[in-house]
C-alpha positions as CSV (number, residue, x, y, z in Angstrom):
1,M,6.5,-6.7,-12.8
2,E,6.6,-2.9,-12.9
3,D,9.7,-2.5,-10.9
4,S,11.2,1.2,-11.7
5,D,12.0,3.9,-9.6
6,Y,8.6,4.8,-8.3
7,L,7.0,1.5,-8.2
8,F,8.6,-0.8,-5.7
9,K,7.1,-4.9,-6.8
10,M,4.1,-3.7,-8.6
11,H,2.3,-5.2,-11.1
12,R,-0.3,-3.4,-13.3
13,V,-3.3,-5.8,-13.2
14,D,-6.6,-5.4,-14.8
15,I,-9.6,-4.7,-13.2
16,N,-11.0,-7.5,-13.2
17,E,-7.5,-9.4,-11.4
18,I,-8.5,-6.6,-8.5
19,P,-8.8,-9.0,-5.1
20,N,-12.5,-8.4,-3.5
21,E,-10.8,-9.2,0.1
22,P,-10.4,-6.6,1.9
23,P,-11.7,-4.0,0.8
24,F,-9.9,-1.0,0.0
25,I,-9.6,1.9,2.1
26,A,-9.4,5.5,1.2
27,M,-5.9,6.0,2.3
28,A,-4.4,9.4,0.9
29,S,-4.9,12.2,-1.3
30,Y,-2.3,14.0,-3.8
31,T,-2.6,16.7,-6.0
32,S,-0.7,17.3,-9.2
33,Q,-0.7,17.4,-12.8
34,M,-1.3,14.6,-14.9
35,E,2.1,14.0,-16.3
36,V,4.1,14.2,-13.4
37,F,1.4,11.7,-12.0
38,E,1.5,9.6,-15.8
39,K,5.8,9.6,-15.3
40,S,6.2,8.4,-12.1
41,I,3.5,5.6,-12.7
42,G,2.6,5.1,-16.5
43,T,-0.7,5.7,-18.1
44,Y,-4.2,5.1,-16.7
45,H,-4.8,1.2,-16.8
46,R,-9.2,2.5,-18.1
47,S,-11.3,5.0,-18.0
48,M,-14.6,5.9,-16.5
49,D,-17.7,3.6,-17.9
50,E,-21.5,3.8,-17.2
51,N,-20.9,1.5,-13.7
52,D,-18.4,3.8,-11.9
53,I,-20.0,5.8,-9.2
54,E,-17.3,8.8,-9.4
55,P,-19.2,12.0,-9.0
56,G,-17.1,13.7,-12.8
57,P,-15.1,11.6,-15.7
58,S,-12.5,9.8,-14.1
59,V,-9.5,7.7,-15.0
60,Y,-8.1,4.8,-13.0
61,W,-4.3,2.8,-12.1
62,Y,-4.7,-0.7,-10.6
63,F,-1.5,-2.7,-8.7
64,V,-1.0,-5.7,-6.9
65,C,2.1,-6.3,-5.2
66,D,3.9,-9.1,-4.7
67,C,3.1,-9.7,-1.1
68,G,-1.0,-9.3,-1.7
69,F,-1.2,-5.9,-1.2
70,A,-3.4,-3.9,-4.0
71,V,-3.5,-0.4,-4.4
72,S,-6.5,1.5,-6.7
73,I,-5.4,5.1,-7.6
74,I,-8.7,7.2,-8.6
75,H,-8.0,10.6,-10.5
76,A,-10.9,12.9,-11.4
77,L,-10.2,14.8,-14.8
78,H,-12.2,17.9,-13.3
79,K,-9.6,18.4,-10.7
80,H,-5.9,17.8,-10.2
81,N,-6.6,15.7,-6.9
82,F,-5.4,11.2,-7.1
83,I,-7.1,9.2,-3.9
84,V,-5.0,6.3,-3.2
85,A,-7.1,3.5,-1.7
86,Q,-5.7,0.4,-0.5
87,T,-6.2,-3.0,0.9
88,D,-4.1,-2.7,4.7
89,Y,-4.3,0.0,6.9
90,C,-0.7,0.9,7.0
91,I,-0.4,3.8,5.6
92,N,4.2,2.8,5.4
93,H,3.2,-0.7,3.1
94,L,1.8,2.2,0.6
95,Y,4.8,4.7,0.8
96,H,6.9,1.3,0.2
97,H,6.0,0.1,-3.1
98,L,4.2,3.4,-4.2
99,R,7.7,5.7,-4.1
100,I,6.3,8.6,-6.2
101,P,8.3,11.6,-5.8
102,L,5.1,13.9,-4.3
103,R,3.8,14.2,-1.1
104,P,0.4,13.5,-0.1
105,D,-2.0,16.5,0.6
106,W,-4.0,14.1,3.5
107,V,-3.7,11.1,4.3
108,N,-6.4,8.8,6.5
109,P,-5.6,9.8,10.2
110,E,-7.6,6.7,11.6
111,P,-7.7,3.7,9.1
112,K,-7.5,1.0,11.1
113,S,-10.7,2.2,13.1
114,Y,-12.5,3.3,9.9
115,G,-11.6,-0.1,8.9
116,L,-12.5,-2.3,12.2
117,T,-16.3,-0.1,12.9
118,R,-17.0,-1.3,9.1
119,G,-15.7,-4.8,9.5
120,Y,-13.2,-4.7,6.8
121,F,-10.1,-6.0,9.4
122,T,-11.5,-8.6,11.9
123,N,-7.8,-8.9,13.5
124,A,-6.6,-5.8,13.2
125,V,-3.4,-6.3,15.7
126,D,-0.1,-3.7,14.9
127,Y,2.8,-6.0,14.8
128,N,6.6,-5.6,15.1
129,L,9.0,-6.8,12.6
130,Y,12.8,-7.9,14.7
131,R,16.0,-8.9,14.0
132,Q,18.7,-10.9,15.6
133,D,22.1,-10.0,14.5
134,D,25.3,-12.2,14.6
135,N,26.0,-11.4,18.5
136,G,22.3,-12.3,19.8
137,N,21.5,-8.9,20.3
138,N,18.0,-8.5,19.2
139,F,16.3,-5.3,17.4
140,C,13.1,-3.9,16.4
141,L,13.4,-2.9,13.3
142,E,9.1,-2.3,12.7
143,P,7.3,-1.7,15.5
144,G,3.6,-0.8,14.7
145,I,2.8,-2.3,11.5
146,S,-0.1,-4.3,10.0
147,R,0.7,-7.9,9.8
148,L,1.0,-7.7,5.9
149,Y,3.4,-5.3,5.7
150,A,5.4,-7.1,8.5
151,E,5.2,-10.2,6.4
152,C,6.4,-8.1,3.1
153,L,9.2,-6.8,4.5
154,L,10.5,-10.1,6.8
155,R,10.4,-11.7,2.5
156,E,12.5,-8.8,1.8
157,Y,15.1,-9.1,4.8
158,E,15.6,-13.0,4.4
159,S,16.2,-12.7,0.3
160,M,18.5,-10.6,0.9
161,H,20.9,-14.1,2.1
162,H,22.4,-12.2,5.4
163,K,23.1,-14.5,8.6
164,Q,20.5,-12.4,10.6
165,I,17.8,-14.0,11.7
166,Y,14.0,-12.1,11.3
167,W,11.0,-12.8,13.3
168,I,6.6,-10.6,13.3
169,N,5.5,-10.2,17.0
170,P,1.7,-8.6,18.1
171,S,3.5,-5.3,19.1
172,N,1.7,-6.7,22.7
173,H,4.2,-9.9,22.9
174,N,6.7,-9.9,25.6
């Protein structure tokens, strides 16, 4: 595990260890100098080879998280932008694990729709994460997130060993 200030519960992996399903969706773009990005997330994992389809020389980073979330970062060396692709349509899941001190220049405005139209997310329903406190009061902690991100947060909250109860329901569930 590469826990650092910028990588939360993320493992650096080889390209052969990246899951094929679900496919990656471009989610965000950052503009930065290579040195700033490498200081945040470490040296890139590999350079472009003859099988890659990028428009110019590029380098790549690959991470898989404990919850099953995978991230690929592509940097075209002739530009100062970094494209972040991920296996979940929930951008907050990316921010949860990739805690770099930069703000994205671009965020995919309709990742769920983009994924649905291509058959990536066959059951892309939004979910809510709830908590019940010691007095029996129920609270929605995270509304309208992906199932994968909801399960990720649920495991983290439960690992804190508080007395509260946590659960996940579809957003349209009463």
